[in-house]
N, C-alpha and C positions, 0 to 999 in steps of 0.2 A: 812384128809382134808389139814392139814399143809404140809404133805409129798407131796401131789399132787401139791400144790402151789410151793414148793421148786423145784420139778421136772420140772414144767412149766418154772420157772425162769432159770433153768439150760439149758433147751432146747430152750430158746428164740433165735429167728433168729437174727444173727449178721450182715448179709448182704443179699441183694436181687439180683436175677439174672434177668436182663432186657432182654427180648427176642428181643427187637428192632422192627423196622418197618417191616423188611423182613429178613428171614433166607435163601432165595434162593441165591445161589452163583452166578448164571448167571446174576442177576440184581443188586446185592449189590454194585458193583463198579460204575455202572452207577448212581444209586441213591445217592451214596456218592458224586459224582461229582456234581450232580444237586443240592443237598441240601447245599453243601459247597458254591456253587456259589450263591444260594439264601441267605444264611447267610451273606456272604461278601457284597452282593448287598444291603441287608437291613441295615447293619451297615453303608455302604457308604452313602446311601440315607438320613438316619436320622442324621448322623454326619454333612452332608452338610446343612440340614435344620436348625439344631441348630446353626451352624456357621453363616448362613445367617441372622437368626433372631437376634443373639447377635451382629453382626457386622454392621447392617444397621439400622439407627435410624428410617427410615420410616416404619420399621416392628415392632417397639416397640408399639404395639397395643394389646388390650385384646385378639383378635382372635389368633394372632401369639404367644402370651404368652402361651395360652392353647396348641397350636400346638407344641410349643417347649417342653412342658411337655409331650405331647403325643409321640414325637419323642424320648425323653429320656426314656420313659416307654417302647417303642417298642424295643429299643436297649437292655434294661435289659431283656425284655420278651424273645427274641430269644437267649440271652446269658445264660438264665437259662435252657431252654429245648434243644437247638440245640446241645450242646457238647455231651450229652449222646446219642442223636439220631445219630450223626456222629460216635461216638465211637462204637455204636452197628453195624452200617453199615460197619465199618472198620474191626472189630473183629468178627462179627457174633453175639456174646453174650457179655454182659457187666455186671460185678459185681460191685455193689455199696453198700457201708457200710450203716448200718441202720441210723446212725447219718447224713451222707451225703444225704441219701434219704429223711429224714425228713426236712433237711435244704432246699433241692430243692423244696419239697412240700410247705414249708413255703413261700419262695420267689415267687413261682408260684401263690399261692392263693393271696398274697399281690398284685401282678401285675394284676391279673384278676379282683379283687375287685376295684383296683384303676382305671383301664381302664373303667369299667362300670360307675363309678361316674364321671370320667373325660369326657366321651362321653356325659353324661347328662348335665354336666356343659357347654360343647361346644355348645350343642343344645340350651341351655338357652341363651347363649351369642348371637347366631344367631337370636333367637326369639326377644330379646330386640333390636338388631340392625335393624331388618326389621319391626317389629310390633310396637315398641316404640322408634323410632330413636331420638326424642327430649329429651328423658330421658336417653339415652344411656350413656352419659358422667358421669351421677350421679350413675345410677344403676350398671354400670360396671367400676367404678373407681378402681384404682390400689389395694386399700385395699380389695375390694370385690373379685377381681380376685385372689389375693394371698390367701384369705380365702377359696375360692372354690378349688383352687389347693391343699392347705394343707388339706382340708376336704377329698379330693379324696385319697391322700396318707395315711392319718391317718385312714380313713375308711377301706381301704384295709388292713392296718396293724392290726387293731383291729379284723377284721373278720378272718384274717389268724392266729392270736394268738389263738383264740378260737378253730377254726377247727383243726389246726395242733396239739394243745395240746390234743384234744379228740382222734385224730387218733394215735398220738405217744404213748399214754398211753394204747392202746389196746395190747393184747398179740398176738404175732406172733410165733407160735410153729412149723411152717412148713406146707406145702411146702413153698419155698421162691422164686418161679418163678413168675415174674410180666410180663404178656403178654401186654407190653407197651414199649414205647421208653423213658419214664421218669416216675418219681414217681407221680402218679396221685391219686385222691381220691378213685374212684371206684375200681381200681385194688388192692389197699391196703386193702380196706374194705373186698374184696372177699377173701383175704388171712388170715384175722384175725380168730383166733381160739376161740374167746370169743364172747359173745352176743354183737351185734353192733347196737341194736335198738335205744339206746339213741344217739349214735354218728350219725347214719343215720338221726335221727330227727333233731339234731343240724345242720347237713349239709344241710338238706332240707329246714329248716326254714331260715337259713342264705342266701341260694341261692334264696329263694322266695323274701326276703327283698331286697337284693342287686340287683339281676338280674332283677326280675320283676319290682321292684320299679324304678330302673334307666331306664329300657326299656320303661315303661309307661310314665315317665317324658320326655324322649327323643322323643317318638312318639307324645306326646301332644304338644311339642314345634314345631315339624315339621308340624303337622296338622294346628296349628295357623299360621305358616309361609306360608303354602300352601294357606290358605284362604286370607292372605294379598297379596300374589303374584297374585291371581286371580283377585283382585281388582285393580291391576296396569293398568293404561290406555295404556301403550306402549306394543305392542306385542313383540318387541325386548327385552324389559326389562323382560317381563314374561318368554320368552324362555330362557334367560340367567339364571334367578333365578331358574327355574325348572330344567335346565340342571345341575346346581351346586347341588341343593338339591337332585336330583335323584341319582347322583353319591355318595353323602354322605349316602343316605338311603340304597344304595346297600351294602356298607361296613358295616354300622351299622346293617342292617338286617341279613347279613351273620354271623357276630360276635354273635349277640344275639340269633339267631335261633339255632346255634350250641351249644353255651354254655348253653342255657336254656334246650335244649334237653338232654345234658349230665348231668348237675348238678342240675337242678330244677325238678327232678323226685322223687317220694316218695319211690323209691327202687333202689337198686344197679343195674347197667347195667351188664348183663351177656355177651352180644355180644361184647367182647373186641376188635375183629378185626374191627368192625364198629366204636368203640370208638377211635381206633388209627387213622383211616382214617379221621374222623371228627376232631380229635385233630390237625392234620396237617393243617387244614384250618385256625384255629384261632391262632396257634402257629407259623406258617410259612407264609402262604399266606397273611393273613390280615396284619401283620406287614410290609410285603413288599409292599402291595398295598396302605396302608394308606398314606405314604408320597406323592405318585403320585396323589391320589385322593384329598387330603386335601391341599397340598402345591404346588407341582411342576406344576400343571395345573393353578395355580393362577397367574394372570398377575403381581402383585406386587412382588411376589417371583421370577418370571421369569426375571423381570427387575433387581432385586438385584443380581440374578445369572449372568446375562449378564455383569453387572458392575464388579462383582468379577472376572469373566474370562477376562474381558478387562484390568483390573488393573494388573492381573498376567502376 
């Protein structure tokens, strides 16, 4: 028994081989150009939003405070997953050390958990603003906003510490090929050569608590908002509110539907090609769309942007 354990330790995988998004030579260059453009565009959009929120006093409001946190999160999000995706498209295959892989996994889980809680906080902010406007200055005072933001980041950090520790302590004796473009939960569990039932249970329970809990909170807020909008006397006001809420719900719906399908399942996903395609949606597409949906279509942000461009 001791000898077999020593042999397992000696043969422990030291690095993983990421297959990347595609191994076809005829489309890798085109995909590299597309995703590099999307990466730079996402960084530009979110940097612009953070700058506008910080530099214009009229944007120093709870809603924009949360949007600034979201933009910061999205920049970190794409910067965690996109480099390995781009390197895989550039080289075809990408070797990543075990520690680097676990580090990437840790920050990725932190950001996923944080975004779930942050989206729920943003939905609550809109609920208070529309359904309880007279109580808004008290319910969403700066201390409350700061507390919700800190809860989002600390909640993601706590969940990631538990999940990453469970996955990192598993034995990986080979093979070391990850059919993905970054170190994700399901591909790593599929490569483990030890019993992963407990780790899968921890992963599933945490996903249920974070993903489903935040999703139900977010949807409850938007349902209450929808009822309040329907009671508005002005047709123009109702149309404007529904238009805004609909665009928000599209982004939230895409994010949660994909993440719940991938992570809130009671067993590992075997269809890794499907996993990769879906992962592109919430690691690339959603971070790029969020700034446009939440901020750049907003009139106050547009006015601030116009002033900034005029001053320059």
